[in-house]
N, CA, C, O and the ligand as a Tripos MOL2 file, in Angstrom:
@<TRIPOS>MOLECULE
protein
  285   283    72     0     0
PROTEIN
NO_CHARGES

@<TRIPOS>ATOM
      1 N          13.1400   21.9040  -11.6860 N.3       1 MET1
      2 CA         13.1760   21.7360  -10.3310 C.3       1 MET1
      3 C          14.5200   21.1200  -10.0200 C.2       1 MET1
      4 O          15.0280   20.2220  -10.6920 O.2       1 MET1
      5 N          15.0670   21.6850   -8.9240 N.am      2 SER2
      6 CA         16.5110   21.0040   -8.3510 C.3       2 SER2
      7 C          16.5150   19.5710   -8.0020 C.2       2 SER2
      8 O          15.4620   18.9740   -7.7750 O.2       2 SER2
      9 N          17.5030   19.0860   -7.9620 N.am      3 ASP3
     10 CA         17.7110   17.6660   -7.4950 C.3       3 ASP3
     11 C          17.2780   17.5490   -6.0850 C.2       3 ASP3
     12 O          17.9320   18.1640   -5.2420 O.2       3 ASP3
     13 N          16.2860   16.8560   -5.7290 N.am      4 LEU4
     14 CA         15.9690   16.7720   -4.4530 C.3       4 LEU4
     15 C          16.9800   16.0740   -3.5750 C.2       4 LEU4
     16 O          17.0850   16.4110   -2.3960 O.2       4 LEU4
     17 N          17.6690   15.1930   -4.0520 N.am      5 GLN5
     18 CA         18.6670   14.6300   -3.1610 C.3       5 GLN5
     19 C          19.8270   15.5230   -2.6310 C.2       5 GLN5
     20 O          20.6210   15.1890   -1.7510 O.2       5 GLN5
     21 N          19.8060   16.7480   -3.3210 N.am      6 GLN6
     22 CA         20.8500   17.5680   -2.9240 C.3       6 GLN6
     23 C          20.4560   18.4800   -1.9030 C.2       6 GLN6
     24 O          21.2780   19.2360   -1.3840 O.2       6 GLN6
     25 N          19.1700   18.4590   -1.5580 N.am      7 LEU7
     26 CA         18.6400   19.3770   -0.5590 C.3       7 LEU7
     27 C          18.7080   18.8040    0.7690 C.2       7 LEU7
     28 O          18.6710   17.5850    0.9380 O.2       7 LEU7
     29 N          18.8140   19.7050    1.7980 N.am      8 SER8
     30 CA         18.7870   19.4390    3.2630 C.3       8 SER8
     31 C          17.4260   19.0200    3.6470 C.2       8 SER8
     32 O          16.5090   19.2210    2.8510 O.2       8 SER8
     33 N          17.1840   18.4250    4.8550 N.am      9 ASP9
     34 CA         15.9320   18.2030    5.3150 C.3       9 ASP9
     35 C          15.1090   19.5390    5.4850 C.2       9 ASP9
     36 O          13.9450   19.6200    5.0910 O.2       9 ASP9
     37 N          15.7930   20.6080    6.1090 N.am     10 ARG10
     38 CA         15.0730   21.8520    6.2060 C.3      10 ARG10
     39 C          14.6610   22.4410    4.9040 C.2      10 ARG10
     40 O          13.6050   23.0680    4.8120 O.2      10 ARG10
     41 N          15.4830   22.2540    3.8660 N.am     11 GLN11
     42 CA         15.0750   22.6950    2.5040 C.3      11 GLN11
     43 C          13.8970   21.9590    1.9630 C.2      11 GLN11
     44 O          12.9950   22.5270    1.3470 O.2      11 GLN11
     45 N          13.9310   20.5760    2.2260 N.am     12 LEU12
     46 CA         12.8360   19.7390    1.6930 C.3      12 LEU12
     47 C          11.5130   20.0620    2.4130 C.2      12 LEU12
     48 O          10.4530   20.0300    1.7880 O.2      12 LEU12
     49 N          11.5640   20.3630    3.6880 N.am     13 TYR13
     50 CA         10.3790   20.7480    4.5150 C.3      13 TYR13
     51 C           9.7720   22.0950    3.8940 C.2      13 TYR13
     52 O           8.5850   22.2990    3.6380 O.2      13 TYR13
     53 N          10.8030   22.9300    3.7170 N.am     14 ALA14
     54 CA         10.3020   24.2760    3.1320 C.3      14 ALA14
     55 C           9.7610   24.2180    1.6620 C.2      14 ALA14
     56 O           8.8960   25.0100    1.2850 O.2      14 ALA14
     57 N          10.2720   23.3000    0.8800 N.am     15 LEU15
     58 CA          9.7590   23.0650   -0.4230 C.3      15 LEU15
     59 C           8.3830   22.4560   -0.3220 C.2      15 LEU15
     60 O           7.4900   22.8620   -1.0650 O.2      15 LEU15
     61 N           8.1620   21.4700    0.5910 N.am     16 ARG16
     62 CA          6.8960   20.7120    0.7090 C.3      16 ARG16
     63 C           5.9170   21.7940    1.1390 C.2      16 ARG16
     64 O           4.8630   21.8050    0.5020 O.2      16 ARG16
     65 N           6.0650   22.7360    2.1290 N.am     17 THR17
     66 CA          5.2740   23.6530    2.5740 C.3      17 THR17
     67 C           4.8620   24.6520    1.4810 C.2      17 THR17
     68 O           3.7220   25.1170    1.4910 O.2      17 THR17
     69 N           5.7960   25.0100    0.4960 N.am     18 ARG18
     70 CA          5.3900   25.8960   -0.6610 C.3      18 ARG18
     71 C           4.5570   25.1670   -1.4420 C.2      18 ARG18
     72 O           3.5480   25.7240   -1.8730 O.2      18 ARG18
     73 N           4.8090   23.8440   -1.7570 N.am     19 LEU19
     74 CA          3.9780   23.1720   -2.7220 C.3      19 LEU19
     75 C           2.6200   22.9510   -2.1810 C.2      19 LEU19
     76 O           1.6360   23.1180   -2.9010 O.2      19 LEU19
     77 N           2.5150   22.5620   -0.8740 N.am     20 ALA20
     78 CA          1.1910   22.3880   -0.2820 C.3      20 ALA20
     79 C           0.3840   23.6330   -0.2110 C.2      20 ALA20
     80 O          -0.8420   23.5730   -0.3060 O.2      20 ALA20
     81 N           1.0350   24.8010   -0.0410 N.am     21 ALA21
     82 CA          0.3530   25.9060   -0.1440 C.3      21 ALA21
     83 C          -0.4210   26.3630   -1.4230 C.2      21 ALA21
     84 O          -1.4190   27.0830   -1.4420 O.2      21 ALA21
     85 N           0.2560   25.7830   -2.5350 N.am     22 GLY22
     86 CA         -0.3520   26.0080   -3.7310 C.3      22 GLY22
     87 C          -1.4560   25.0160   -4.1480 C.2      22 GLY22
     88 O          -1.9590   25.0890   -5.2690 O.2      22 GLY22
     89 N          -1.8230   24.1150   -3.2730 N.am     23 VAL23
     90 CA         -2.7850   23.0270   -3.4680 C.3      23 VAL23
     91 C          -4.0580   23.6030   -2.6710 C.2      23 VAL23
     92 O          -4.1030   23.5860   -1.4410 O.2      23 VAL23
     93 N          -5.0480   24.0960   -3.4460 N.am     24 HIS24
     94 CA         -6.2680   24.5260   -2.7050 C.3      24 HIS24
     95 C          -7.2480   23.4120   -2.3510 C.2      24 HIS24
     96 O          -7.7980   23.3290   -1.2530 O.2      24 HIS24
     97 N          -7.3990   22.6860   -3.2140 N.am     25 ASP25
     98 CA         -8.4820   21.6200   -3.1350 C.3      25 ASP25
     99 C          -7.9470   20.2880   -3.6740 C.2      25 ASP25
    100 O          -8.1300   20.0220   -4.8620 O.2      25 ASP25
    101 N          -7.2350   19.3570   -2.7950 N.am     26 PRO26
    102 CA         -6.8300   18.1930   -3.1090 C.3      26 PRO26
    103 C          -7.6890   17.3570   -3.9810 C.2      26 PRO26
    104 O          -7.2720   16.7420   -4.9620 O.2      26 PRO26
    105 N          -8.8940   17.3730   -3.5670 N.am     27 ALA27
    106 CA         -9.7830   16.4770   -4.3240 C.3      27 ALA27
    107 C          -9.8880   16.8170   -5.7450 C.2      27 ALA27
    108 O         -10.3210   15.9510   -6.5060 O.2      27 ALA27
    109 N          -9.5250   18.0440   -6.2350 N.am     28 ARG28
    110 CA         -9.5410   18.5490   -7.5760 C.3      28 ARG28
    111 C          -8.2670   18.3510   -8.2810 C.2      28 ARG28
    112 O          -8.2430   18.3640   -9.5120 O.2      28 ARG28
    113 N          -7.1070   18.1520   -7.5100 N.am     29 THR29
    114 CA         -5.8050   18.1620   -8.1700 C.3      29 THR29
    115 C          -5.2380   16.7780   -8.0120 C.2      29 THR29
    116 O          -4.2680   16.4870   -8.7120 O.2      29 THR29
    117 N          -5.7340   15.8760   -7.1630 N.am     30 LEU30
    118 CA         -5.1610   14.5340   -7.1460 C.3      30 LEU30
    119 C          -6.0520   13.5880   -8.0200 C.2      30 LEU30
    120 O          -7.2770   13.5780   -7.9000 O.2      30 LEU30
    121 N          -5.3730   12.7880   -8.9100 N.am     31 ARG31
    122 CA         -6.0760   11.8120   -9.6530 C.3      31 ARG31
    123 C          -5.9640   10.5960   -8.8500 C.2      31 ARG31
    124 O          -4.9070    9.9700   -8.9330 O.2      31 ARG31
    125 N          -6.8910   10.1660   -8.0870 N.am     32 GLY32
    126 CA         -6.7410    8.9470   -7.2800 C.3      32 GLY32
    127 C          -7.9680    8.7960   -6.3550 C.2      32 GLY32
    128 O          -9.0340    9.3880   -6.5230 O.2      32 GLY32
    129 N          -7.6860    7.9280   -5.3530 N.am     33 ALA33
    130 CA         -8.8180    7.5480   -4.5010 C.3      33 ALA33
    131 C          -8.1870    7.1560   -3.2130 C.2      33 ALA33
    132 O          -7.0890    6.6030   -3.1560 O.2      33 ALA33
    133 N          -8.9870    7.4900   -2.0810 N.am     34 LEU34
    134 CA         -8.6040    7.0060   -0.7840 C.3      34 LEU34
    135 C          -9.5140    5.8370   -0.6100 C.2      34 LEU34
    136 O         -10.6890    5.7850   -0.9710 O.2      34 LEU34
    137 N          -8.8070    4.8820    0.0030 N.am     35 HIS35
    138 CA         -9.6170    3.5290    0.5070 C.3      35 HIS35
    139 C          -8.9080    3.0320    1.6960 C.2      35 HIS35
    140 O          -7.7270    3.2470    1.9690 O.2      35 HIS35
    141 N          -9.7900    2.3170    2.4000 N.am     36 GLN36
    142 CA         -9.4530    1.7060    3.5470 C.3      36 GLN36
    143 C          -9.5630    0.2030    3.5880 C.2      36 GLN36
    144 O         -10.4950   -0.3870    3.0410 O.2      36 GLN36
    145 N          -8.6000   -0.4060    4.2420 N.am     37 ASP37
    146 CA         -8.4820   -1.8680    4.1920 C.3      37 ASP37
    147 C          -8.0990   -2.5450    5.4800 C.2      37 ASP37
    148 O          -7.3070   -1.9710    6.2280 O.2      37 ASP37
    149 N          -8.5830   -3.6850    5.7900 N.am     38 MET38
    150 CA         -8.2020   -4.4530    6.9020 C.3      38 MET38
    151 C          -7.1460   -5.5030    6.4800 C.2      38 MET38
    152 O          -7.3360   -6.0900    5.4150 O.2      38 MET38
    153 N          -6.0700   -5.7880    7.2030 N.am     39 ARG39
    154 CA         -5.0060   -6.6090    6.8600 C.3      39 ARG39
    155 C          -4.7690   -7.7340    7.8140 C.2      39 ARG39
    156 O          -5.0840   -7.6520    9.0010 O.2      39 ARG39
    157 N          -4.2190   -8.7690    7.2870 N.am     40 ARG40
    158 CA         -3.7410   -9.9940    8.0680 C.3      40 ARG40
    159 C          -2.2160   -9.8890    7.9390 C.2      40 ARG40
    160 O          -1.6670   -9.6780    6.8570 O.2      40 ARG40
    161 N          -1.5400  -10.0500    9.1280 N.am     41 CYS41
    162 CA         -0.1680   -9.8370    9.1770 C.3      41 CYS41
    163 C           0.5610  -11.0530    8.9500 C.2      41 CYS41
    164 O          -0.0970  -12.0450    8.6360 O.2      41 CYS41
    165 N           1.9000  -11.1510    9.0640 N.am     42 SER42
    166 CA          2.6270  -12.3550    8.6540 C.3      42 SER42
    167 C           2.8700  -13.2450    9.8690 C.2      42 SER42
    168 O           3.5080  -14.2910    9.7400 O.2      42 SER42
    169 N           2.3660  -12.8470   11.0750 N.am     43 ASN43
    170 CA          2.5870  -13.6740   12.2990 C.3      43 ASN43
    171 C           1.5280  -14.6050   12.2290 C.2      43 ASN43
    172 O           0.3400  -14.2820   12.1930 O.2      43 ASN43
    173 N           2.0280  -15.9430   12.2080 N.am     44 GLY44
    174 CA          1.0030  -17.0080   12.0980 C.3      44 GLY44
    175 C           0.2380  -17.3490   13.3470 C.2      44 GLY44
    176 O          -0.6540  -18.1930   13.2630 O.2      44 GLY44
    177 N           0.5340  -16.7060   14.6330 N.am     45 ARG45
    178 CA         -0.0870  -16.9710   15.8010 C.3      45 ARG45
    179 C          -0.9040  -15.7850   16.2800 C.2      45 ARG45
    180 O          -1.5020  -15.7810   17.3560 O.2      45 ARG45
    181 N          -0.8940  -14.6990   15.3470 N.am     46 CYS46
    182 CA         -1.6420  -13.5170   15.6700 C.3      46 CYS46
    183 C          -3.0430  -13.5980   15.6370 C.2      46 CYS46
    184 O          -3.5570  -14.4480   14.9100 O.2      46 CYS46
    185 N          -3.8340  -12.7460   16.4010 N.am     47 ARG47
    186 CA         -5.1990  -12.6540   16.4530 C.3      47 ARG47
    187 C          -5.8720  -12.5110   15.1780 C.2      47 ARG47
    188 O          -7.0130  -12.9290   14.9770 O.2      47 ARG47
    189 N          -5.1200  -11.8860   14.2710 N.am     48 CYS48
    190 CA         -5.7780  -11.8070   12.9420 C.3      48 CYS48
    191 C          -6.0660  -13.0980   12.2440 C.2      48 CYS48
    192 O          -6.9600  -13.1940   11.4030 O.2      48 CYS48
    193 N          -5.2220  -14.1780   12.6370 N.am     49 ARG49
    194 CA         -5.5070  -15.5170   11.8940 C.3      49 ARG49
    195 C          -6.8830  -15.9270   12.2350 C.2      49 ARG49
    196 O          -7.4670  -16.6790   11.4550 O.2      49 ARG49
    197 N          -7.4990  -15.4970   13.3640 N.am     50 GLU50
    198 CA         -8.7700  -15.9160   13.7860 C.3      50 GLU50
    199 C          -9.7580  -15.0260   13.3620 C.2      50 GLU50
    200 O         -10.8700  -15.1500   13.8740 O.2      50 GLU50
    201 N          -9.5590  -14.0770   12.4550 N.am     51 GLY51
    202 CA        -10.4790  -13.2100   11.8020 C.3      51 GLY51
    203 C         -10.4340  -11.7090   12.3820 C.2      51 GLY51
    204 O         -11.0650  -10.8170   11.8150 O.2      51 GLY51
    205 N          -9.7210  -11.4820   13.4490 N.am     52 GLU52
    206 CA         -9.7110  -10.0920   14.1110 C.3      52 GLU52
    207 C          -8.6240   -9.3260   13.2690 C.2      52 GLU52
    208 O          -7.4680   -9.3340   13.6940 O.2      52 GLU52
    209 N          -8.9130   -8.6900   12.1440 N.am     53 LEU53
    210 CA         -7.9030   -8.1470   11.2680 C.3      53 LEU53
    211 C          -7.3800   -6.8710   11.8440 C.2      53 LEU53
    212 O          -8.0390   -6.1720   12.6140 O.2      53 LEU53
    213 N          -6.1350   -6.5860   11.4300 N.am     54 HIS54
    214 CA         -5.5650   -5.2560   11.7640 C.3      54 HIS54
    215 C          -6.2460   -4.1150   10.8650 C.2      54 HIS54
    216 O          -6.6920   -4.3460    9.7410 O.2      54 HIS54
    217 N          -6.2740   -2.9080   11.4610 N.am     55 GLY55
    218 CA         -6.6720   -1.8030   10.6160 C.3      55 GLY55
    219 C          -7.9460   -1.1130   11.3560 C.2      55 GLY55
    220 O          -8.2280   -1.4210   12.5130 O.2      55 GLY55
    221 N          -8.6040   -0.2800   10.7080 N.am     56 PRO56
    222 CA         -8.5260   -0.1050    9.1020 C.3      56 PRO56
    223 C          -7.1650    0.7950    8.8250 C.2      56 PRO56
    224 O          -6.7490    1.6440    9.6130 O.2      56 PRO56
    225 N          -6.6100    0.4890    7.6880 N.am     57 TYR57
    226 CA         -5.5280    1.2470    7.3050 C.3      57 TYR57
    227 C          -5.9420    2.0770    5.9970 C.2      57 TYR57
    228 O          -6.5640    1.5370    5.0820 O.2      57 TYR57
    229 N          -5.6010    3.2740    5.9690 N.am     58 THR58
    230 CA         -5.9700    4.2540    4.8530 C.3      58 THR58
    231 C          -4.8480    4.2700    3.8500 C.2      58 THR58
    232 O          -3.6600    4.3940    4.1480 O.2      58 THR58
    233 N          -5.3690    4.1230    2.5320 N.am     59 TYR59
    234 CA         -4.2930    4.0950    1.4080 C.3      59 TYR59
    235 C          -4.6980    5.2200    0.4520 C.2      59 TYR59
    236 O          -5.8960    5.4220    0.2550 O.2      59 TYR59
    237 N          -3.8860    5.8630   -0.0720 N.am     60 LEU60
    238 CA         -4.0700    6.7690   -1.2290 C.3      60 LEU60
    239 C          -3.5810    6.1400   -2.5220 C.2      60 LEU60
    240 O          -2.3770    5.9140   -2.6480 O.2      60 LEU60
    241 N          -4.3890    5.8600   -3.4350 N.am     61 SER61
    242 CA         -3.9290    5.3940   -4.6960 C.3      61 SER61
    243 C          -4.0420    6.3740   -5.7340 C.2      61 SER61
    244 O          -5.1390    6.8270   -6.0610 O.2      61 SER61
    245 N          -2.8590    6.7590   -6.3230 N.am     62 VAL62
    246 CA         -2.9000    7.9140   -7.2460 C.3      62 VAL62
    247 C          -2.5770    7.2480   -8.7100 C.2      62 VAL62
    248 O          -1.6650    6.4550   -8.9390 O.2      62 VAL62
    249 N          -3.4780    7.7230   -9.5920 N.am     63 TYR63
    250 CA         -3.4420    7.0900  -10.9890 C.3      63 TYR63
    251 C          -2.6320    8.0860  -11.8000 C.2      63 TYR63
    252 O          -2.7850    9.3060  -11.7390 O.2      63 TYR63
    253 N          -1.6880    7.3980  -12.6270 N.am     64 GLY64
    254 CA         -0.9560    8.1320  -13.5320 C.3      64 GLY64
    255 C          -1.1920    7.8200  -14.9870 C.2      64 GLY64
    256 O          -2.3770    7.6200  -15.2540 O.2      64 GLY64
    257 N          -0.4460    7.7420  -15.8690 N.am     65 GLU65
    258 CA         -0.5950    7.3770  -17.1950 C.3      65 GLU65
    259 C          -0.7760    5.9170  -17.3630 C.2      65 GLU65
    260 O           0.2200    5.2230  -17.5610 O.2      65 GLU65
    261 N          -1.9730    5.3800  -17.3010 N.am     66 GLY66
    262 CA         -2.1930    3.9530  -17.3800 C.3      66 GLY66
    263 C          -1.6870    3.0140  -16.3550 C.2      66 GLY66
    264 O          -1.5930    1.8000  -16.5360 O.2      66 GLY66
    265 N          -1.3390    3.6890  -15.1760 N.am     67 MET67
    266 CA         -0.7980    2.7910  -14.0720 C.3      67 MET67
    267 C          -1.2080    3.5100  -12.7750 C.2      67 MET67
    268 O          -1.5350    4.6950  -12.7290 O.2      67 MET67
    269 N          -1.1520    2.6090  -11.6470 N.am     68 GLY68
    270 CA         -1.5020    3.1490  -10.3470 C.3      68 GLY68
    271 C          -0.4370    2.8460   -9.3390 C.2      68 GLY68
    272 O           0.2890    1.8610   -9.4800 O.2      68 GLY68
    273 N          -0.3330    3.5980   -8.4090 N.am     69 ALA69
    274 CA          0.6080    3.3690   -7.3360 C.3      69 ALA69
    275 C           0.1910    3.7140   -6.0350 C.2      69 ALA69
    276 O          -0.3660    4.8040   -5.9040 O.2      69 ALA69
    277 N           0.3850    2.8560   -4.8560 N.am     70 ASP70
    278 CA          0.0690    3.1310   -3.5650 C.3      70 ASP70
    279 C           1.1260    3.9740   -2.9540 C.2      70 ASP70
    280 O           2.3160    3.7410   -3.1710 O.2      70 ASP70
    281 N           0.7360    4.9230   -2.2140 N.am     71 ILE71
    282 CA          1.7200    5.8270   -1.5440 C.3      71 ILE71
    283 C           1.4680    5.4020    0.0070 C.2      71 ILE71
    284 O           2.1120    5.9420    0.9070 O.2      71 ILE71
    285 ZN         -1.9610   -9.9630   12.8640 Zn       72 ZN72
@<TRIPOS>BOND
     1     1     2 1
     2     2     3 1
     3     3     4 2
     4     3     5 am
     5     5     6 1
     6     6     7 1
     7     7     8 2
     8     7     9 am
     9     9    10 1
    10    10    11 1
    11    11    12 2
    12    11    13 am
    13    13    14 1
    14    14    15 1
    15    15    16 2
    16    15    17 am
    17    17    18 1
    18    18    19 1
    19    19    20 2
    20    19    21 am
    21    21    22 1
    22    22    23 1
    23    23    24 2
    24    23    25 am
    25    25    26 1
    26    26    27 1
    27    27    28 2
    28    27    29 am
    29    29    30 1
    30    30    31 1
    31    31    32 2
    32    31    33 am
    33    33    34 1
    34    34    35 1
    35    35    36 2
    36    35    37 am
    37    37    38 1
    38    38    39 1
    39    39    40 2
    40    39    41 am
    41    41    42 1
    42    42    43 1
    43    43    44 2
    44    43    45 am
    45    45    46 1
    46    46    47 1
    47    47    48 2
    48    47    49 am
    49    49    50 1
    50    50    51 1
    51    51    52 2
    52    51    53 am
    53    53    54 1
    54    54    55 1
    55    55    56 2
    56    55    57 am
    57    57    58 1
    58    58    59 1
    59    59    60 2
    60    59    61 am
    61    61    62 1
    62    62    63 1
    63    63    64 2
    64    63    65 am
    65    65    66 1
    66    66    67 1
    67    67    68 2
    68    67    69 am
    69    69    70 1
    70    70    71 1
    71    71    72 2
    72    71    73 am
    73    73    74 1
    74    74    75 1
    75    75    76 2
    76    75    77 am
    77    77    78 1
    78    78    79 1
    79    79    80 2
    80    79    81 am
    81    81    82 1
    82    82    83 1
    83    83    84 2
    84    83    85 am
    85    85    86 1
    86    86    87 1
    87    87    88 2
    88    87    89 am
    89    89    90 1
    90    90    91 1
    91    91    92 2
    92    91    93 am
    93    93    94 1
    94    94    95 1
    95    95    96 2
    96    95    97 am
    97    97    98 1
    98    98    99 1
    99    99   100 2
   100    99   101 am
   101   101   102 1
   102   102   103 1
   103   103   104 2
   104   103   105 am
   105   105   106 1
   106   106   107 1
   107   107   108 2
   108   107   109 am
   109   109   110 1
   110   110   111 1
   111   111   112 2
   112   111   113 am
   113   113   114 1
   114   114   115 1
   115   115   116 2
   116   115   117 am
   117   117   118 1
   118   118   119 1
   119   119   120 2
   120   119   121 am
   121   121   122 1
   122   122   123 1
   123   123   124 2
   124   123   125 am
   125   125   126 1
   126   126   127 1
   127   127   128 2
   128   127   129 am
   129   129   130 1
   130   130   131 1
   131   131   132 2
   132   131   133 am
   133   133   134 1
   134   134   135 1
   135   135   136 2
   136   135   137 am
   137   137   138 1
   138   138   139 1
   139   139   140 2
   140   139   141 am
   141   141   142 1
   142   142   143 1
   143   143   144 2
   144   143   145 am
   145   145   146 1
   146   146   147 1
   147   147   148 2
   148   147   149 am
   149   149   150 1
   150   150   151 1
   151   151   152 2
   152   151   153 am
   153   153   154 1
   154   154   155 1
   155   155   156 2
   156   155   157 am
   157   157   158 1
   158   158   159 1
   159   159   160 2
   160   159   161 am
   161   161   162 1
   162   162   163 1
   163   163   164 2
   164   163   165 am
   165   165   166 1
   166   166   167 1
   167   167   168 2
   168   167   169 am
   169   169   170 1
   170   170   171 1
   171   171   172 2
   172   171   173 am
   173   173   174 1
   174   174   175 1
   175   175   176 2
   176   175   177 am
   177   177   178 1
   178   178   179 1
   179   179   180 2
   180   179   181 am
   181   181   182 1
   182   182   183 1
   183   183   184 2
   184   183   185 am
   185   185   186 1
   186   186   187 1
   187   187   188 2
   188   187   189 am
   189   189   190 1
   190   190   191 1
   191   191   192 2
   192   191   193 am
   193   193   194 1
   194   194   195 1
   195   195   196 2
   196   195   197 am
   197   197   198 1
   198   198   199 1
   199   199   200 2
   200   199   201 am
   201   201   202 1
   202   202   203 1
   203   203   204 2
   204   203   205 am
   205   205   206 1
   206   206   207 1
   207   207   208 2
   208   207   209 am
   209   209   210 1
   210   210   211 1
   211   211   212 2
   212   211   213 am
   213   213   214 1
   214   214   215 1
   215   215   216 2
   216   215   217 am
   217   217   218 1
   218   218   219 1
   219   219   220 2
   220   219   221 am
   221   221   222 1
   222   222   223 1
   223   223   224 2
   224   223   225 am
   225   225   226 1
   226   226   227 1
   227   227   228 2
   228   227   229 am
   229   229   230 1
   230   230   231 1
   231   231   232 2
   232   231   233 am
   233   233   234 1
   234   234   235 1
   235   235   236 2
   236   235   237 am
   237   237   238 1
   238   238   239 1
   239   239   240 2
   240   239   241 am
   241   241   242 1
   242   242   243 1
   243   243   244 2
   244   243   245 am
   245   245   246 1
   246   246   247 1
   247   247   248 2
   248   247   249 am
   249   249   250 1
   250   250   251 1
   251   251   252 2
   252   251   253 am
   253   253   254 1
   254   254   255 1
   255   255   256 2
   256   255   257 am
   257   257   258 1
   258   258   259 1
   259   259   260 2
   260   259   261 am
   261   261   262 1
   262   262   263 1
   263   263   264 2
   264   263   265 am
   265   265   266 1
   266   266   267 1
   267   267   268 2
   268   267   269 am
   269   269   270 1
   270   270   271 1
   271   271   272 2
   272   271   273 am
   273   273   274 1
   274   274   275 1
   275   275   276 2
   276   275   277 am
   277   277   278 1
   278   278   279 1
   279   279   280 2
   280   279   281 am
   281   281   282 1
   282   282   283 1
   283   283   284 2
@<TRIPOS>SUBSTRUCTURE
     1 MET1         2 RESIDUE 1 A MET
     2 SER2         6 RESIDUE 1 A SER
     3 ASP3        10 RESIDUE 1 A ASP
     4 LEU4        14 RESIDUE 1 A LEU
     5 GLN5        18 RESIDUE 1 A GLN
     6 GLN6        22 RESIDUE 1 A GLN
     7 LEU7        26 RESIDUE 1 A LEU
     8 SER8        30 RESIDUE 1 A SER
     9 ASP9        34 RESIDUE 1 A ASP
    10 ARG10       38 RESIDUE 1 A ARG
    11 GLN11       42 RESIDUE 1 A GLN
    12 LEU12       46 RESIDUE 1 A LEU
    13 TYR13       50 RESIDUE 1 A TYR
    14 ALA14       54 RESIDUE 1 A ALA
    15 LEU15       58 RESIDUE 1 A LEU
    16 ARG16       62 RESIDUE 1 A ARG
    17 THR17       66 RESIDUE 1 A THR
    18 ARG18       70 RESIDUE 1 A ARG
    19 LEU19       74 RESIDUE 1 A LEU
    20 ALA20       78 RESIDUE 1 A ALA
    21 ALA21       82 RESIDUE 1 A ALA
    22 GLY22       86 RESIDUE 1 A GLY
    23 VAL23       90 RESIDUE 1 A VAL
    24 HIS24       94 RESIDUE 1 A HIS
    25 ASP25       98 RESIDUE 1 A ASP
    26 PRO26      102 RESIDUE 1 A PRO
    27 ALA27      106 RESIDUE 1 A ALA
    28 ARG28      110 RESIDUE 1 A ARG
    29 THR29      114 RESIDUE 1 A THR
    30 LEU30      118 RESIDUE 1 A LEU
    31 ARG31      122 RESIDUE 1 A ARG
    32 GLY32      126 RESIDUE 1 A GLY
    33 ALA33      130 RESIDUE 1 A ALA
    34 LEU34      134 RESIDUE 1 A LEU
    35 HIS35      138 RESIDUE 1 A HIS
    36 GLN36      142 RESIDUE 1 A GLN
    37 ASP37      146 RESIDUE 1 A ASP
    38 MET38      150 RESIDUE 1 A MET
    39 ARG39      154 RESIDUE 1 A ARG
    40 ARG40      158 RESIDUE 1 A ARG
    41 CYS41      162 RESIDUE 1 A CYS
    42 SER42      166 RESIDUE 1 A SER
    43 ASN43      170 RESIDUE 1 A ASN
    44 GLY44      174 RESIDUE 1 A GLY
    45 ARG45      178 RESIDUE 1 A ARG
    46 CYS46      182 RESIDUE 1 A CYS
    47 ARG47      186 RESIDUE 1 A ARG
    48 CYS48      190 RESIDUE 1 A CYS
    49 ARG49      194 RESIDUE 1 A ARG
    50 GLU50      198 RESIDUE 1 A GLU
    51 GLY51      202 RESIDUE 1 A GLY
    52 GLU52      206 RESIDUE 1 A GLU
    53 LEU53      210 RESIDUE 1 A LEU
    54 HIS54      214 RESIDUE 1 A HIS
    55 GLY55      218 RESIDUE 1 A GLY
    56 PRO56      222 RESIDUE 1 A PRO
    57 TYR57      226 RESIDUE 1 A TYR
    58 THR58      230 RESIDUE 1 A THR
    59 TYR59      234 RESIDUE 1 A TYR
    60 LEU60      238 RESIDUE 1 A LEU
    61 SER61      242 RESIDUE 1 A SER
    62 VAL62      246 RESIDUE 1 A VAL
    63 TYR63      250 RESIDUE 1 A TYR
    64 GLY64      254 RESIDUE 1 A GLY
    65 GLU65      258 RESIDUE 1 A GLU
    66 GLY66      262 RESIDUE 1 A GLY
    67 MET67      266 RESIDUE 1 A MET
    68 GLY68      270 RESIDUE 1 A GLY
    69 ALA69      274 RESIDUE 1 A ALA
    70 ASP70      278 RESIDUE 1 A ASP
    71 ILE71      282 RESIDUE 1 A ILE
    72 ZN72       285 GROUP 0 **** ****
């Protein structure tokens, strides 16, 4: 595969489109899980400090070789 940093935005979008077209069923090809979470922000005076949390936010955790990473 070519060095992605050498590609223009247009080339990157085209590559993404080509790659996405080859994925027929993400549930079978992605090793990971979607999960949702409510969050408390860093503003000490925010409503979330009283229990009204932000969200829900959806996260995709992809599992590799013995490790996980949130995208
Ligand atoms: Zn907040």
